[in-house]
N, C-alpha and C positions, 0 to 999 in steps of 0.2 A: 561483314556478313558471314555467318556460319552456314555454309551450304548443307543441303540435305545429304549429299554424297560427293565423294571425291575419290577417283581411282588411285590406288596406291602403287608406287613403283619401288621395287626392291633395290634397283641400281644395276641389276644384271640383264635387264630385258634387252637393251640396245646391244650389249655384247653378244648375247646369244642370237639375236636377230642378224647381226653382222656375220656371225659364224655360219648361220643357215644360208645366208646369201652367198658366202664365199664357197660353199660346197657346190654351187650351181644346181642344186636340187631344191626347187621352190614349191612344187606342185602338191606336196603332201605325201604322207606315208613314208617319210624319210627318217633320218636319225632322231630328230626331236619328237616327231609323232610317235615313233616306237618307244622312245624313252618315257614319254608321258603315259602312254597306255600301259606299259609294263609297271610303272609306278602305281597306278590305280589298282591294277590286278594284284600287286604284291601287298600294298598297304591295306586294302579293304577286302581282299579276297573275292573280287568280282571274277566271274568265269571268263568273260570276254569284255574288254573295254575298247571302244572305237571313238576317237575324237570326231566331232562334227562341227559344222560352221556355226551352229547356234543350238540352244536348248530346244527351240521349235523344231529344227531339223531332227534332233534326236527323238522327239515325240512323234514326228511324222514317220520315222523309221519304225518305231514301236507299233504304230497303227498299221503299217504295211505288213509287218511280221505277224500281226494277229489274224491276217487273211479274212477280213470282215466281208460280209455280203450285204447288199442293200436291204435295209430293214433290221439288221442286227443291232442290238442295243448295247450301249456303253454307259456305265454309271460314272458320272463326273461331278465333283462339287461345283456348285454355282459360284461360290466365292473363290475365284481363281483367275489367272490370266487367260485371255482368249485362246492362246495356243493349246492349252490343255484340251479344250473341246474341239477346236478347229482341226487338229490333226486327225481326229476320228471322223468328223463330218466329211472331210475330203475323201475318205475311203467309203463313203456311202452309208455310214452307220447313223443310227438315231441316238442322239445324246439324251440321256435321262438324268436330270439334275438332282443332286442330293443336298440336303441341308447341312450346315455346319453344327458343331457341338456348341452348347451354351457356354462352356468354359473356355474354349478357344476356337479359332476359325477352321480347324481341321474337320474333315468329313466325319459325320456322326455315324459310326459303325453300327449302332443299334438300329438305324433306319434302313440299312441296306437290304435286309431280307424282304421287306415289304415292297421294294422296288424291282425285285428280280422277277422276270417272266421267262417263258421258254425261249425268247429271242435274245436274252442277255448273254453276252460273250465276255465282257471285260469290266473290271472295276479299276478306276484310276484314282488312288488316294494321292493327295497333294500335301506334302509335309510343309505346312505354312510356317514361315519364319524359321525354318530349320528344325522345328519341333515335330517329333515323330507322331504320325497317326497311330491308332491302336492296331498295330499290324497283326498281332495274334488273332484278334477278333475278325479282321478283314480276311486274313488267309484262311481262317476256319470257314467263313461263309463261302469263299471262293472254292474251297475243296469240296464242300457239300454239294455245290451246284456245278462243279467242273468248269470254273471260270478262270480266265487269265487275269493276273494282277500286274498292272504297269504302274510303278512308282514315279510320280512326278516329283523328283528330288531337286528341282531347279535351285532351290534355296538351301539345300540340306547337305552340302559338302562337309565332311568331317563331323557329322552328327550321327547319333546311335539310338537304337531301340533296345531297351533292357527287358527281355522276355522273363516273366516270372519263373518259367521252368528251365532257365539257363543261367549259369554263373557268368557268362561272358556276353556283353552287349553286342548287337549285330549292327554293322554300319548301315545307315539308310542307303537304299539303292541295291542292297545285297539280298533283300528278302523276297521281293516279288519276282515274277518270271523275267521281267525287264524293268529298266529304269532310265530316266533321262535327267541329266544335270545341265545347268547353264553356267557359262563363264562370261556373262554380260558384265559390263563395267560396274554395275551395281552389286555384284555378288562378292563373296569373301575373297575369291581369287578370280582373275580375269585372263582371257587369252588375247588381250589387246583391244577390248571394247566389245567384241562378240566372240562366241565360241560355245561349244557344248560337248556332251559326252553321252553316247549310248552305252548302256550296260546290259549285257545278256547273261542271265544266271541259269537259264534252262538250255541244256545241250541241244535240244531240238531246233533251236533258232540260231545257233552260232554260225553255221556255214552260210545260211541264207542272209544273215545280217551283213556279213562281209561282202557278199555279192551285191546286195542293194546299195551298200556304202560305196562300192566301186562302179556305180552307174549301170548295174545289172550285168556286169561281166565277172568272170572268174580270174581277174587280173592279179589279185593278191596271191591266189594259189600258184599262178604262173611264176611270179617273182620268188616264191618259196621253193620252186622246182617240183611242185606236186603235179603239174600238168605240163605238157610240152608246147602248148599254145593256149592262148585265151581268146574268148569270144563272148558274144552276147547270149546269156543263158537265162535271164530273168528280168523283171522290172527293176528299176532303180533310179537314182538321180545323183546329182553332184553334191554329195553330202560331206565330202572330205575337205577339211580346211587346208590352208597352205602351211608350209613349214615355218613361215615367219610367225604365224599365229601360235603354232606349237612351241616355237622357241620362246616367245613371250610368256606363254603359260608355264613353261619349264622353270623360268626364273621365279615365278610365283610359287610353284609347288615346292621348290627347294626351301622356301621360307614360310611354309604354311603353318608350322608350329608357332613361330614368332608372331605371324599375323593373327592367328587364333587367340594367342595369349593376350595380345593387346586389345582385340575386340571384346573378349570376355571381361577384361578389366573395366572397359568403358561401360559395357552392359551392366555389370554388377554395381558400378557407381550410380548409374541411373536408378537401378532397382532399390538400392539402399536409401538413396536420398528422397525417393518419391513415395516410400511406404506410408509415411504419416499422412500425406494428402489422400492416398488411396483409402486409408483407414477411415477418413472422414467422408468418403463416398463421392469425391469429386470425379473419380475415374477408376477403372480397374487396370491393374498391371498385367503384363504378359503371364500366361499360365504355362507351367511346365509339369505335366503329369509325372508320376513316379517312374513310368516306363520310358521316359524320354530324357535325352541329354540336351544341352543347349550349345549350339555352335555360334551364338551371338551374331546371327545374320541381321537381325532387326530388333529394334526396341520400339514398341508401340504402346499406346494408351487406348482404352475404349471409353469414350465419353457417354454420358446419359442420353444425348440427343444430337441430331444433326445441327441444330441451332447452336448448341454449346460447343460442338466441334468447330464449326465455322468461326465462331467468335475467338476460340483459342488459337486457331491457325492465323487469323488476322492479327491478333495481339503479338504472337511470336514473330511474324513477318515484320511488323512495325518496329520490333526490337532486334532485328537483324538475325533472325533464326529461321532457316528453311525447314519448316515442318509440313508434311504433305499427307493427304489421305491416300487410299490404295484402291482396290478393285471396286467396280460396280457389279452387282449381281448379274451373271450372264443370262439367267432365265428371264430377266426383264429387259434385256438389251433390245435395241431397235431391230437388230438382225434376227433375233431368235424368239422374241416374246410371242409371236403368232404361232410358233411351233410348240411352245411349252404346253404341258398338259393342264395347266391351271392350278397346280398345287401351290400352296403358299409355303415359302421357305423363310420363315421369320428371322432365323439366326443369321443367314446370309445377308438379308436386308439390313439387319442391325449393324453388322460389321461394315457394310457398304456405307451406312450413314454416320457411324460413330467412331470408327477406328482412325487414329492419326499416328503417323510414324515420325519419330524424332531423329535428328542426325546421328548416324553411326557409321564411321569408317575409320580405317587404320590410323590416318594422320590427324584425326580429331584429338585434341588435347584433353586430358582429364580435367584441366582447369576450365575448358570450354563446356564440358558436361556439367560441372558445378555451376557455371554461369547460367546455363539453360535451366537447371533445377532451381536456382535462385529466382529466375524470372517467373517460373511456375508458382513458386511459393508467394511471390509478390502478387501475382495475378489472383490467386485464390484467397489471399488475405483481404 
């Protein structure tokens, strides 16, 4: 059986975890936490990087930093994981769902202006499959209406946006006012099964982010010697992961270039082998706009219908391949459909019905990708 996903171990995780344990400093914000955070700030130019226990926690911190009031509106794509919306709902905001683009599942920037009202405060683009949303267009809309932008970059580690007016691509997560990454076991790099990262790019939010991260205290400032005692100064929660998770993540970050190179090789093999079938209209392949790079987080196909997707998943499973669908549209979920304003979001619903993900992980063999492609060719013959 070829599983859909399998977490990769570089071989150094246990060594670094033992090293963390031997320091007798396990509760977080120790050597490995600082090492990881400095790495993100140095490599991607993030203003402030704070490790969190999950990508969901990073999103919740973003929502808290936005200082939303009951009735404030936040624009979120409907085709995303529930955490993207839930983080802002918990702060009392009203979620306004946006449709996806026809060419890929990312939020359709051309529809944003029509969704903005005097109560709109935040736009949350999700970089689906690690492919950049149209950030120039989104940031321009946000600037015109004085809105905050929170990038949900859960799937977008080591992926970039190439602005037409710049020679240098910008790392995803570095463009909006804030961003959230995930290091769940299904992501390109993991912190041991769960983990996340809050990125703050706007100086206005840096100090408060650290306080929220430390359970509403100025404890981090105390340990840096900036205050002579620390206490409760704001709201917050236990967002800080343990040193053991940070140590696991460090082993992965040390090998990120090797991890990315292998994943891209697998992704490119799929893309090359399946072009002929796509040209015959059996499905469409992943779309990468000119402004986006590919971090090979995911390889997906979009089938013509729910029935055809169901049949394909069944066939692959019967032949030992774990292929899976992805999100259900949040606007039609059992929890939220009564609150939705009734607008149809046809592209979100199309991806919910028709998108299928193929196995893609570091330890997948190129030969196994060829085998999956051979199965697809046999199926469509």
